[in-house]
C-alpha positions in Angstrom: 102.9 67.1 -18.5 105.4 69.9 -18.9 108.3 70.0 -21.4 110.2 69.2 -19.0 108.6 65.8 -18.0 107.1 67.5 -14.6 103.6 66.9 -13.9 102.2 70.3 -12.8 99.1 70.5 -11.3 97.7 74.2 -10.9 94.3 74.3 -8.8 92.6 77.5 -9.6 89.8 77.8 -6.9 87.7 80.4 -5.7 87.9 80.7 -1.5 86.3 78.5 0.9 86.5 75.7 -1.3 88.0 72.2 0.2 91.3 73.6 -1.7 93.2 73.0 1.1 91.9 69.6 1.7 92.6 68.9 -1.7 96.5 70.1 -1.4 96.6 68.0 1.8 95.2 65.0 -0.3 97.9 65.5 -2.7 100.7 66.0 -0.2 100.3 62.1 0.6 101.4 61.0 -2.4 105.0 60.2 -2.4 106.0 61.7 -5.8 104.4 64.6 -4.9 105.1 68.1 -3.9 103.0 70.9 -2.9 103.1 74.5 -2.8 100.5 76.8 -0.9 99.0 79.9 -2.6 102.1 81.1 -4.4 100.3 84.3 -5.8 98.7 85.5 -2.3 101.6 88.2 -1.6 101.5 89.4 -5.0 97.9 89.7 -4.8 97.5 91.6 -1.7 100.3 93.7 -2.5 98.6 94.6 -5.7 95.1 95.6 -4.6 93.1 96.9 -1.6 92.6 93.6 -0.3 96.0 94.2 1.7 93.6 96.3 3.8 91.1 94.0 5.2 92.8 90.4 4.6 94.0 89.3 8.0 97.6 89.1 8.4 98.4 90.9 5.2 101.6 92.5 6.0 103.0 89.1 7.4 101.6 87.6 4.4 103.4 90.0 2.2 106.9 89.6 3.7 106.7 86.0 4.2 106.9 85.6 0.2 108.2 86.2 -3.2 105.6 89.0 -4.5 106.7 89.5 -8.3 104.3 87.8 -9.8 106.6 87.3 -13.3 109.4 85.5 -10.6 106.9 83.3 -9.7 105.8 82.0 -12.3 109.3 81.3 -13.6 109.7 79.4 -10.4 106.3 77.1 -11.1 107.6 76.5 -15.0 111.6 75.8 -13.1 112.7 72.7 -11.7 111.1 70.8 -9.0 112.3 68.0 -6.6 109.8 65.5 -7.5 107.9 64.4 -10.5 104.5 65.9 -9.6 103.9 69.4 -8.3 100.8 70.5 -7.4 100.2 74.3 -7.0 97.2 75.3 -4.8 96.0 78.9 -6.3 92.8 81.4 -6.1 92.1 82.4 -9.5 91.4 85.6 -8.6 95.3 85.9 -7.2 96.9 85.8 -10.8 96.2 89.6 -11.4 96.8 90.7 -15.2 99.6 87.8 -15.8 100.7 85.9 -18.4 98.8 83.4 -18.2 100.7 81.4 -21.2 101.9 79.0 -18.1 99.0 77.2 -17.7 99.5 75.3 -21.2 102.7 73.6 -19.1 99.7 72.4 -16.5 96.9 70.5 -15.9 94.5 73.4 -14.4 91.7 72.6 -12.0 89.0 74.8 -11.8 87.2 74.2 -8.4 84.1 76.0 -7.6 81.3 76.2 -5.3 77.8 76.9 -5.0 77.5 80.7 -4.5 75.7 81.2 -1.3 77.9 78.3 0.7 81.0 79.8 -0.3 79.9 83.3 0.6 78.6 82.5 4.1 82.1 80.6 4.6 84.0 83.8 3.1 82.2 86.3 5.2 83.0 84.5 8.7 86.8 85.9 7.9 86.4 88.6 5.7 82.9 90.4 6.6 82.0 92.5 3.5 83.3 90.4 0.6 83.2 92.0 -3.0 82.9 90.7 -6.3 86.9 90.8 -6.6 87.2 88.6 -3.5 85.0 85.8 -4.3 86.8 85.2 -7.6 83.8 83.8 -10.0 84.7 86.1 -12.7 88.0 85.2 -12.7 87.4 81.3 -12.7 85.1 82.5 -15.9 88.0 84.1 -17.8 90.4 81.4 -17.1 87.9 79.2 -18.4 87.6 80.9 -21.2 91.3 81.4 -21.8 91.9 77.7 -21.2 89.5 76.8 -23.9 91.2 79.3 -26.3 94.7 77.9 -25.8 94.0 74.5 -25.7 95.5 73.8 -22.2 94.4 71.2 -20.2 91.8 71.5 -18.0 88.8 70.1 -15.7 86.1 72.1 -14.0 84.9 70.4 -10.8 82.5 71.7 -7.8 83.1 70.8 -4.1 80.3 69.0 -3.6 81.1 66.5 -5.9 84.5 66.2 -4.3 83.1 65.6 -0.7 80.1 63.4 -2.2 82.8 60.9 -3.5 86.4 61.7 -2.6 88.0 58.7 -4.5 85.9 59.1 -7.9 86.6 62.6 -8.1 90.4 62.3 -6.8 90.5 59.6 -9.4 89.3 62.0 -12.4 91.6 64.5 -11.5 94.4 62.2 -11.2 93.6 60.6 -14.7 93.6 63.8 -16.2 97.1 64.5 -14.8 98.2 61.4 -16.3 99.3 59.9 -12.9 97.7 56.9 -10.9 95.3 57.6 -8.2 96.5 56.4 -4.9 94.1 55.6 -1.5 96.5 57.3 0.4 95.1 60.5 -0.8 91.8 60.1 1.2 93.2 60.9 4.4 95.7 62.6 6.2 96.9 63.4 9.8 95.1 66.3 11.8 97.1 69.1 12.5 99.2 71.7 10.5 101.5 71.0 7.3 105.2 72.6 6.9 103.7 73.7 3.4 101.0 76.0 5.1 101.0 79.5 4.1 101.5 81.9 7.0 97.5 82.7 6.6 97.0 79.1 7.7 96.1 80.9 11.6 93.0 82.6 10.2 91.9 80.2 7.6 92.8 76.9 8.0 91.3 75.7 11.3 88.6 73.6 10.1 91.1 71.7 7.9 93.6 71.2 10.8 90.8 69.2 12.8 90.0 67.1 9.7 91.6 63.8 8.6 90.1 63.6 5.7 87.3 65.0 3.6 84.2 65.4 5.3 80.7 64.1 4.4 78.8 66.6 2.2 75.8 67.9 4.3 72.8 69.6 2.6 72.7 72.9 4.8 70.1 75.5 4.6 72.4 78.5 4.9 71.1 82.0 5.9 73.0 85.3 4.7 72.2 88.7 5.2 70.9 91.2 2.3 73.7 92.5 1.1 75.7 89.0 0.7 72.2 87.8 -1.0 72.7 90.5 -3.9 76.6 89.4 -4.1 75.9 85.8 -4.4 72.9 86.7 -7.1 75.7 88.4 -9.2 77.8 85.3 -8.8 75.1 82.5 -9.8 75.1 83.3 -13.6 78.8 82.9 -13.5 78.7 79.7 -11.2 76.0 78.3 -13.6 78.1 78.7 -16.7 81.1 77.1 -14.7 78.4 74.3 -14.2 77.9 73.7 -17.4 81.4 72.2 -17.7 81.3 70.2 -14.6 82.8 66.3 -15.1 82.0 64.3 -12.4 82.7 60.5 -14.3 
């Protein structure tokens, strides 16, 4: 909990990782406000991702692109006692991360082959920076050194047992789990970023967390090289997984 008695939950995900479903889950709580990827425009305006992310110019024009101002908004007053920020870890470029000490930080990750296979359906030639594993490792090391509250969790574990995983997240945040978090109405939400039309098709069709299915994924040679580079980073993150 922050010094102002606001409970801030900062989801720090890699992409294609049920992060939007998790945001929709928290949006079912009457005590919680959710915010969708506040640093996305900042990230696009400062990287070459602007050249190949779908809808980049529209995204940049739709939101604040000043990283320091966004942090001040995160630390500022909120209309509800709990605020859930869905972030992509790699969007938080070269920022003063001390704000994470005022939040409970949830690092959400996923098996690299599964994630890269999904991501490449929208961005066909992803690179190491696009997928965010190194950024998650760097953030985890920072959180450990700064004594900030954090939890590392695999998307697979959420899908295998949503109630158990959500209860763990809520416990870490100091709030009660609510059964309403397990389902939602199909369709878009008003909190969705303007990029939803490119990325959120599956979650808009959903009414809850889909059951995990172990799939045999085939990816190109180039994507396998990327996945191999990410595997050791994922393995490091996996050493910190908590499932109970």
